[in-house]
N, C-alpha and C positions, 0 to 999 in steps of 0.2 A: 200083637197085631197079626192077623192072619192074611197072607197075601193071596188074593184072587184077582186075576187080570181078565178084563173084557175089552171089547172094542165095538164100534158101530160100523155099519157098512160104508158110511161116508169116508172112512179111512182108505177105502179102496175105490173111491168114486172117480168121477171125471174131473173134479175140481173146477167147476164153472166159476168164473170170477168176473169182476167188473171190467177188467181189461182183456180178458180172454173168455168171452161169453160162450164159445163153443167148447170150452174145457181143455185141459192139458192132455187128456187121454180119451180113448174110445171107451165106452161103457163095458163093464164085465157083466155077465149074467149072474143071477143069484147063486146058482150052484158053483160057478167059477169063484165067486167071492168067498163063499163058505168053504170051498175046497182049499183056498189059500189060507184062510184062518185056521182050518183044522190041522194044517201042517206046521203051524208055528208053535214051538214048544212053550208051554206055559200059558197059552191063550185058550181059555175054556168057556168064556161067556160071550154072548151077543147082547149088546146094548141096542135094543130095538126101539122103533118109533111107533107112535099111535096117533092117527091111523097110518098104516103102512100099506101101500098099494103093491109092493113087490114081494111081500112075504104072505104066507097064509094068514087070513084074518081069523080063522077058527083056531082057538087056543090049542085044542087037541092036535090038529094038523100041524100047527107051528112047533109044538113040542116034539112031535114025531119027526118033522123035517130036520130039526136041529140034532136030534139023536143020531140021524144018519151020518152026521159029521162030528159026533162025539162032543157036542156043545149043548148049552142050555141058555135060556133067557136069563140075563142078569138083572137089568133094570129096564124100565119103559120110559121113554121121553115123549111127552105129549106135545104135538106140533100145534102150538097156539100162536104162531107168529108168521107163518108162510102166506096167509091170505091177506089181501088188502083191507079187509074189514077190521083187522086188528091194528091198523095204523095209529090209532089213538090209545092203544093199550088193550090188553086182554082182561086185566084185573082191576085197574085203577080208573078206567074210562067212565065218564058220566053217562055213557050210552048203556042204559040198563039192559037192553036186549042183547048187547054184545057180552056183557058180564054173565047174563043168564045162559047164553050159548056156551060160554067158556066153562061154566060150572057143569053143564050137561055133558060137554065133551070129556071133562075130567072124571065124571062119574062113570062113564063108559070105559074110560082108560083104567080106572081103579078096578072095575070088574074084570077087565082083561088081564091086568097085572096079577090079580089074585088067582085067576084061572091058570096062568102060565107059571105061577109060583115065582114071580119076580121079587127081587129084594126090595125095590122101592120104585116110586114114580117121580120122574124129574119134572119140576115146574120152573120154567124160565120166563120171567116177566120181561121179555125182550123189548117190546115197544112201550113199556110202562115207564114213561119219563117225559122229557121235554127237550126242545132245541133252543128256545128263545125265552127271554124275560117276558112276562105278561102273556104267556101262552096257555097256562093251565092254573087251576085252583089247587094249591098244595094241600090245603085242609081236606077238601073233598077227595082228592086223589089218594091220599094216604089212607083215609077211612075206607074208601072203596077197596083199596088193595088189601087191607087187613080183613075186611068183612068177606070179600070174595074167597080169599085163600082159606079163611077159617071155615067157610061153608064147605069147601072142597075137603078139608081135613076132617070135618065132622061126619062126612058121608060114611066112611068106614074106618074106624079108629084102629083097626088091625093092620091097615096098609100104611106104610111109611111114605110121606110126601117129602121130597127134598127140594128146597128152593135154592136156585143158583143166582149168585150175585155177579154183577159186571158193571163197571163204571160207565161205559159208553158202548155204542154200536149195538143195534142200529140207530138209537137215539144219541144225541150229543151228551145228554145227562140222563142216566137211569136212576129211578128212585132207590132201587136196591143196588147201590154202587160200590159198597165195601163191606168188610166183615163186620164193622161196627153197626152199620145200618141194617145189615142182615140180622144181627142179634137183636136189635131193637124191634124189628119186624116180628121175629119169632116170639119175642117176649110179649108183644101186643096180641099176637094170635093166641098164645097160651095153650097150645095143644101138644101133648107128648109126642104124637106121631108126625108132627110137622117139624122137619129138621132142615139142615142146610147142606149146600154143596160147596166144597173147596176145589175150585178149578185153579190150579197153580198158575196157569197162564193169566187168568183174570186178576189174580193177586199180584203177579209180577208187573203187569202193565200199569198198575197204580202204585208200584214200588212198596207194596206190603212185604213184610218178611213172612214167608210162607210157614216157617216153623212156628212163629208167634201166632199166626192165624189158626193153625191146626190146634194149638193149645187152647186158644180162646173158645173155639167151637167144641172141642172135646170136653173141656172143663165144665161146660154147661149141658153136656149130653146131647149136642146138636150136630155132631159130625155124621151126616147121612150118606154122602157120596164124596169120592175123590176123583177128579179128572186130571189127567197128566198130559202136559205139553210144555212148551218153553217159548221164550221170546226175549227181546232186548229191552224190555221194560218200557216200551213206548206204544205198543200196539198188541194185537192178539192174532198173529198169523198162524197159530197152532203148529209151531215147530216141534221137532221130535224131542221128547222129554230128556232132560239131562245133558243136552248138547251145547247149552249156552251158560247157564248159571250153576256151575258145579258145586260151589261151597254151600250156597243156599239150599240147593236140592238135597245135598247130603245131610244138612242139618234138618231139613224137612223130614226126610225118611228116618233120621235118628229119633225125632220126637214122635213121628207117627208110630214108630216101633214101641214107644212107651205107652200107647193107648191100647184099648181093647177093641179097636175098630175091626168089625167082622164083615164089612161091606166089600164092594169091588173097587179096584183101582182101574179106572177106565182110560184106555188110550184114546185121546181126543186130538189127534195130530194128522197132518197131511204132508205129502212130499211131492209137490207138483212138478218139480224139475228133476226128480230122481225116480227110480223104480219104486212104484207105490207098494208093491208086496214086500220088497226089502225094507222100505221105510217103516211099514207096520211091524215087521219082524224086529227091526232095530229098536223100535219103541218098547216092545215087550222085553227084549234083551236088556235094555238100559234100565227098565223098571226092576227086573230081577237082580241086576248088578248093584243098583243102589240099595236094594233091600239086603243083599248079601253084605255090602259094606256096613250098613247100619247094624246088622247082626254082629259083625266083627267088633264094632265099636261098643256094642252093648256089653261085651265081656269086660270092658274097661270102664263101665258106667260109674263105678264108685270114684275112680280117679278123675274122670271127666267132670262129674258132679262136684267134687271137691274143688277142682280148679274153677268151676263156674261160681261156686259160693265165695271164692276168694278173688274173683275177677282176674284170673291168671290166663288170659287169652293166649299168650305166646306158648305157655306150657301146654295148653290144650292142643294147639295146632301142631306143635312138635310131637305130641303123643299120637295124634291122629295121623300125621304123616308117617310115623313109624309103623302104624298098623296098616294103613291103606296102601302106601307106596313101597312095597317090598321089591327090591330089584336084585 
């Protein structure tokens, strides 16, 4: 696994929230944000949004802008959730005109991503779900979801589309809510270039084991993106990666290290009550630290795997402790 780390500008945002609508911070200018990012060791990619009103919309100008800060576009996230028209879903809705608009938006985003040489395009079905019983037709909704994403994926098979799963928020129940439903969706779509996103925070909030999730996705060739944050397994507050769930995160990086994942590990965290620049820097440092620990464990892979085969958990923990915690 090749470690490449990126982040989006929201990591240095104002953090507007339900209870603090004015945000926790004053806004930074684009150059200020990029300057902060450029000074963080190991952060080399910008996860940008489409459309984006704060960065150059012309691909050539955007590439040149990021070169000034020794950065490049990593992935492109299509904003198909911010407008009220998407309240019934962007992909599953029975409103044909909304689905058509979504497809056209993604086609433009795919063209943009190809022009800026992005690794992939993020597709998050944020509003595609339901809140109450008897609110939606599940047969039609799933069919629309599959058909719409398939149409997007078929537009340019050379561009990777990565579908992100999340159990809830903004809906109470999202159609693509766990790694199993994601894999079912990707199977129904049946396109090689339509892959998945493993957001470890989304997996934690539904108490998935993130190491198991990465193995499921990688085993089927569907690991398209990795998003890094943390939580207490009850919500998705986008806390700094590796600061809560140490052992599961270490196991996740150990198994991620066993894949041939060549994509970006994306810092998707906020730090509303602390210095936001330091928070982003810590996220990058934690990512590199976990990768280093996983690398050190890889040297003992034969012994670790033998213990796994024989279900010797205590022996594995003692071995890992001896490798990781050297005092």
